[in-house]
C-alpha positions in Angstrom: 31.6 -35.3 8.2 31.4 -33.1 11.3 27.9 -32.6 12.5 28.6 -30.6 15.7 26.5 -27.5 16.1 28.2 -24.1 16.3 26.2 -21.5 18.1 27.1 -17.8 18.1 26.4 -16.0 21.4 26.4 -12.3 20.6 26.8 -10.0 23.6 24.9 -6.8 22.7 24.3 -5.0 26.0 26.4 -1.9 25.6 25.3 1.6 26.4 27.4 3.7 24.1 28.2 6.2 26.9 32.0 6.0 26.3 31.5 6.7 22.6 29.2 9.6 23.3 26.4 8.2 21.3 22.8 9.3 22.2 21.5 5.8 21.9 22.9 2.4 22.9 25.7 1.6 20.4 24.2 -1.7 19.2 21.5 0.5 17.5 23.9 3.0 16.0 23.6 3.0 12.2 26.5 2.0 10.1 25.9 2.9 6.4 22.1 2.4 6.8 22.1 -0.7 8.9 22.4 -0.9 12.7 25.5 -2.3 14.2 23.7 -5.3 15.8 22.2 -6.1 12.4 25.6 -6.1 10.7 27.0 -8.3 13.5 24.2 -10.9 13.3 24.4 -10.8 9.5 28.0 -12.0 9.6 27.1 -15.1 11.6 23.9 -15.7 9.7 25.9 -15.8 6.5 28.5 -18.3 7.6 27.5 -21.9 6.7 29.3 -23.4 9.7 27.1 -21.5 12.2 23.9 -23.4 13.1 22.4 -21.1 15.7 22.5 -17.5 17.0 21.7 -16.2 20.5 21.6 -12.4 21.1 22.1 -11.2 24.7 20.7 -7.8 25.2 20.6 -5.1 27.9 17.3 -5.7 29.8 16.4 -2.0 29.2 16.5 -2.4 25.5 15.3 -6.0 25.3 12.0 -5.0 23.6 13.8 -3.0 20.9 16.2 -5.8 20.3 13.4 -8.3 19.8 11.7 -5.8 17.4 15.0 -5.8 15.4 15.0 -9.6 15.4 11.4 -9.7 14.2 12.1 -7.3 11.4 15.1 -9.3 10.1 13.7 -12.8 10.5 17.2 -14.3 10.8 16.7 -18.0 10.1 19.5 -19.1 12.5 18.3 -16.9 15.5 17.2 -19.2 18.3 16.9 -16.7 21.2 17.0 -13.1 22.3 17.5 -12.9 26.1 18.5 -10.3 28.7 22.0 -10.2 30.1 23.3 -9.2 33.5 25.3 -6.5 35.3 28.6 -7.4 33.6 30.1 -9.3 30.7 30.4 -12.5 32.8 26.7 -12.5 33.8 25.7 -11.7 30.2 27.8 -14.6 28.9 26.3 -16.9 31.4 22.8 -15.9 30.3 23.7 -16.6 26.7 25.2 -20.0 27.5 21.9 -21.0 29.3 20.2 -20.7 25.9 22.6 -23.1 24.1 21.8 -26.7 23.3 22.5 -29.5 22.7 25.1 -30.1 25.5 27.8 -31.2 23.1 27.6 -28.1 20.9 30.3 -25.5 20.3 29.8 -21.9 21.3 31.4 -18.8 19.7 31.1 -15.8 22.1 31.3 -12.5 20.2 31.2 -8.8 21.0 28.1 -7.3 19.4 30.2 -4.2 18.9 32.5 -6.0 16.4 30.3 -6.0 13.2 33.3 -6.2 10.8 34.2 -9.8 11.8 35.2 -11.7 8.7 33.9 -15.0 7.4 37.5 -16.3 7.5 37.7 -15.7 11.3 34.4 -17.3 12.0 35.2 -20.4 9.9 38.7 -20.8 11.3 37.4 -20.7 14.9 34.7 -23.4 14.1 37.4 -25.5 12.4 39.8 -25.2 15.3 37.1 -26.4 17.7 37.2 -29.8 15.9 40.6 -30.2 17.7 40.7 -27.9 20.6 38.3 -27.2 23.5 39.0 -23.4 23.5 40.0 -21.0 20.7 41.1 -17.4 21.0 41.4 -14.8 18.3 44.1 -12.2 18.4 46.4 -10.0 16.3 50.1 -9.2 17.0 50.6 -5.9 18.9 52.1 -3.2 16.7 52.9 -0.9 19.7 55.6 -1.2 22.4 54.0 -2.5 25.6 54.8 -1.7 29.2 53.9 -2.8 32.8 53.1 0.3 34.9 51.4 1.3 38.1 50.1 4.4 36.3 52.9 6.8 37.3 56.1 4.9 36.5 57.3 2.2 34.1 58.1 -1.1 35.8 59.2 -3.0 32.7 58.8 -3.4 28.9 57.2 -6.4 27.4 58.6 -8.2 24.3 56.3 -7.0 21.5 56.9 -10.3 19.7 55.1 -12.1 22.5 52.2 -9.6 22.9 48.9 -10.0 21.0 45.7 -7.9 21.1 42.7 -10.1 21.8 39.5 -10.0 19.6 36.4 -12.1 19.3 34.7 -14.4 18.6 36.3 -16.8 21.1 35.2 -20.4 20.7 34.6 -23.2 23.2 33.1 -26.6 23.6 30.0 -25.8 25.6 31.0 -28.1 28.5 34.4 -26.5 28.8 33.2 -22.9 29.1 30.3 -23.9 31.4 32.8 -25.7 33.7 35.1 -22.6 33.7 32.2 -20.3 34.5 31.1 -22.6 37.4 34.6 -22.5 38.9 34.6 -18.7 38.5 31.3 -18.4 40.3 32.9 -20.1 43.3 35.5 -17.4 43.6 34.7 -13.9 44.7 37.7 -12.4 42.9 36.4 -13.0 39.4 37.1 -10.0 37.2 38.0 -11.3 33.7 37.1 -9.2 30.7 37.1 -12.0 28.1 36.2 -15.6 28.1 39.4 -17.4 27.2 41.0 -15.8 30.3 38.3 -17.6 32.4 39.3 -20.9 30.9 43.0 -20.1 31.3 42.6 -19.2 35.0 40.2 -22.0 36.1 41.0 -24.8 33.7 44.8 -24.2 33.2 45.3 -27.7 31.7 43.1 -26.8 28.8 45.0 -25.8 25.6 43.7 -22.7 24.0 44.3 -22.5 20.2 45.0 -19.3 18.4 43.3 -18.0 15.3 44.8 -14.9 13.7 42.5 -12.0 13.8 42.2 -9.1 11.5 43.0 -5.4 11.7 39.5 -4.6 10.4 37.8 -6.6 13.2 37.6 -3.5 15.3 35.3 -2.8 18.2 32.9 0.3 18.2 34.1 2.2 21.2 34.6 5.8 20.0 33.1 8.0 17.2 36.3 7.5 15.1 35.6 3.8 15.1 32.2 4.4 13.5 33.8 6.4 10.8 36.4 3.7 10.2 33.7 1.0 10.0 31.7 3.0 7.4 34.8 3.4 5.3 35.4 -0.4 5.5 31.8 -1.1 4.5 32.1 1.3 1.5 35.3 -0.4 0.5 33.8 -3.8 0.6 30.9 -2.7 -1.5 33.3 -1.4 -4.2 35.2 -4.7 -4.1 32.0 -6.6 -4.8 31.2 -4.6 -7.9 
């Protein structure tokens, strides 16, 4: 029986400015429950997750801690402040993870519709691999461009859209982050790309994502999420 701990690090430091929301998007309500509550609920529900860390914007840390206190999530181990970018926030979340041989699932707090299947399959893949990505095949044609002209087309069969959670052995992602800190040109927007760049010998497994595992970025995304929530409620009846 596998006794490795699987800790979810939920990055929830967004501002909501791109979406045009008057409040930080992690506190936007989706069918009566805030986005961060729905995101944490998904990991709280999964039996393979043993701990949860929420990384908040420092300006909303007090509000985030109030939400945590109200919910009393049994698996929540820490609510901490992040940094100026995703990398710094991820690093802050990793600092809260223990023991040293645990697994870590890094997840966008703005993806509250993540399925139990995805979470479980990422945890299971970490029994074999040191890093696990989640992605869905691209349904659009993809190009390389300088912004004004087309350089070339990519083969759509080989292009996938990345989602989260992305899973790692704690030692692997910490080593990758340490190497990244030594380089001034660090600019990755997701964590598997850090492993790919600085630990290229590490195989990254792939778990198929889900079209419903969308990220709240624009107002239309909120409408779509609320439709999905309503649909799931009907399916449970």
